[in-house]
C-alpha positions in Angstrom: 0.0 0.0 0.0 2.8 2.4 0.9 4.4 1.8 -2.6 1.1 2.6 -4.3 0.7 5.8 -2.3 4.3 6.8 -3.1 3.7 6.2 -6.8 0.6 8.5 -6.7 2.5 11.1 -4.7 5.6 11.0 -6.9 3.7 11.2 -10.1 1.5 14.1 -9.0 4.5 16.0 -7.5 6.6 15.6 -10.6 3.9 16.6 -13.0 2.9 19.5 -10.7 6.4 20.8 -10.7 6.8 20.4 -14.4 3.4 22.0 -15.1 4.4 25.0 -12.9 6.7 26.1 -15.7 3.6 26.7 -17.9 3.5 30.0 -15.8 6.3 31.4 -17.9 4.6 31.3 -21.3 1.4 32.4 -19.5 3.2 35.5 -18.3 4.7 36.1 -21.7 1.2 36.0 -23.3 -0.1 38.5 -20.7 2.8 40.8 -21.1 2.7 40.6 -24.9 -1.0 41.3 -25.1 -0.7 44.3 -22.7 2.1 45.9 -24.7 0.5 45.3 -28.1 -3.0 46.5 -26.9 -2.1 49.5 -24.7 1.3 50.7 -26.2 0.7 50.0 -29.9 -3.1 49.9 -30.0 -3.0 46.5 -31.8 -4.5 43.7 -29.7 -3.9 40.2 -30.8 -6.5 37.5 -31.6 -4.6 34.7 -29.9 -2.7 35.9 -26.8 -5.7 36.3 -24.5 -7.2 32.9 -25.5 -3.8 31.2 -25.2 -3.4 32.6 -21.8 -6.7 31.1 -20.7 -5.6 27.7 -22.1 -2.3 27.9 -20.2 -4.1 28.9 -17.0 -6.5 26.0 -17.4 -3.6 23.6 -17.8 -1.9 25.1 -14.7 -5.1 24.8 -12.6 -6.2 21.4 -13.8 -2.9 19.5 -13.7 -1.6 21.3 -10.6 -4.7 20.5 -8.5 -3.5 17.0 -7.3 -0.1 18.4 -6.3 -1.8 21.2 -4.5 -3.9 18.7 -2.5 -0.8 16.7 -1.7 1.0 19.6 -0.2 -2.1 20.8 1.7 -2.7 24.0 -0.1 -6.3 23.6 -1.1 -8.8 26.0 0.5 -10.3 25.0 3.8 -12.8 26.6 6.1 -10.1 27.7 8.5 -12.5 29.2 11.1 -13.3 25.6 12.1 -10.5 23.5 10.7 -7.7 25.5 12.3 -9.3 25.4 15.8 -9.4 21.6 16.1 -6.5 19.2 16.8 -4.6 17.4 14.1 -6.7 14.3 14.9 -9.9 16.4 14.6 -8.7 17.7 11.2 -8.2 14.2 10.0 -11.7 13.2 11.2 -13.2 16.2 9.4 -11.3 15.2 6.2 -12.6 11.7 6.5 -16.2 12.9 7.0 -16.0 15.2 4.0 -14.3 12.7 1.7 -17.6 11.2 0.4 -18.7 14.6 -0.8 -15.3 15.1 -2.5 -15.5 11.6 -4.1 -19.0 12.2 -5.3 -18.0 15.6 -6.8 -14.9 14.2 -8.4 -16.7 11.1 -9.7 -19.4 13.3 -11.3 -16.8 15.6 -12.9 -14.9 12.6 -14.2 -18.0 11.0 -15.7 -19.3 14.2 -17.3 -15.8 15.4 -18.3 -15.1 12.1 -20.0 -18.3 12.3 -22.0 -17.6 15.9 -23.1 -14.0 15.0 -24.0 -15.0 12.0 -26.1 -17.7 14.1 -27.9 -15.3 17.0 -28.4 -12.6 14.7 -29.9 -15.1 13.0 -32.2 -16.1 16.3 -33.8 -12.7 18.0 -33.6 -14.3 20.8 -31.6 -12.7 24.3 -31.8 -13.3 27.4 -29.8 -15.3 29.2 -32.5 -13.4 32.4 -32.0 -11.5 34.2 -34.8 -8.3 32.4 -33.8 -10.3 29.1 -33.5 -7.9 26.7 -31.8 -9.0 23.2 -31.0 -10.4 22.8 -27.4 -10.6 19.0 -27.2 -7.0 18.8 -25.8 -8.1 20.9 -22.8 -11.1 18.7 -22.3 -8.9 15.6 -22.3 -6.5 17.4 -19.9 -9.4 18.1 -17.6 -10.3 14.4 -17.4 -6.7 13.5 -16.6 -6.5 16.2 -14.0 -9.7 15.2 -12.3 -8.6 11.5 -12.2 -5.2 12.6 -10.7 -7.0 14.7 -8.1 -9.3 11.9 -7.2 -6.4 9.5 -6.8 -4.6 12.0 -4.6 -7.7 12.4 -2.5 -8.0 8.6 -2.0 -4.3 8.5 -1.0 -5.0 11.3 1.5 -8.0 9.3 2.9 -5.9 6.2 3.3 -3.3 8.2 5.2 -6.0 9.9 7.4 -7.5 6.6 8.3 -4.1 5.2 9.1 -3.3 8.2 11.3 -6.5 7.7 13.3 -6.0 3.9 13.6 -2.3 4.0 14.6 -2.3 7.3 16.4 0.1 8.7 13.8 2.7 6.0 14.0 4.2 5.1 10.6 
């Protein structure tokens, strides 16, 4: 079991770190569009849309790593006031909602991705890039986030059963 959890963690951490470099072309697109639009009065057709695609990639493929390192948003007014054991209990109690939400997103996202690929869906804008790659990336990202959530659940249960002993 430890080996499987290590594989999930390792994969999500490596991919998250690699994907974090997508921030560089994102910043380039933002800067390029600002300069062309406001300095030269010639906005681009592609920079704004490409920036949105890059941000989607960052958010979607970085979500599992974000969960792994404990950086997802929590209701701190309650969560931070309970012990570490209490936090683990809260995480276990909320896991079914997380799993239901992720399962729904995985199911619907998969259907959208398959349909989008089958028709070669594009954005319909003047630049008109394909959007099916983003829909496929969405499915992969949701699956990775769900796997990381299950890994966290296993660790939380283990913590409660053993009292935190490895």
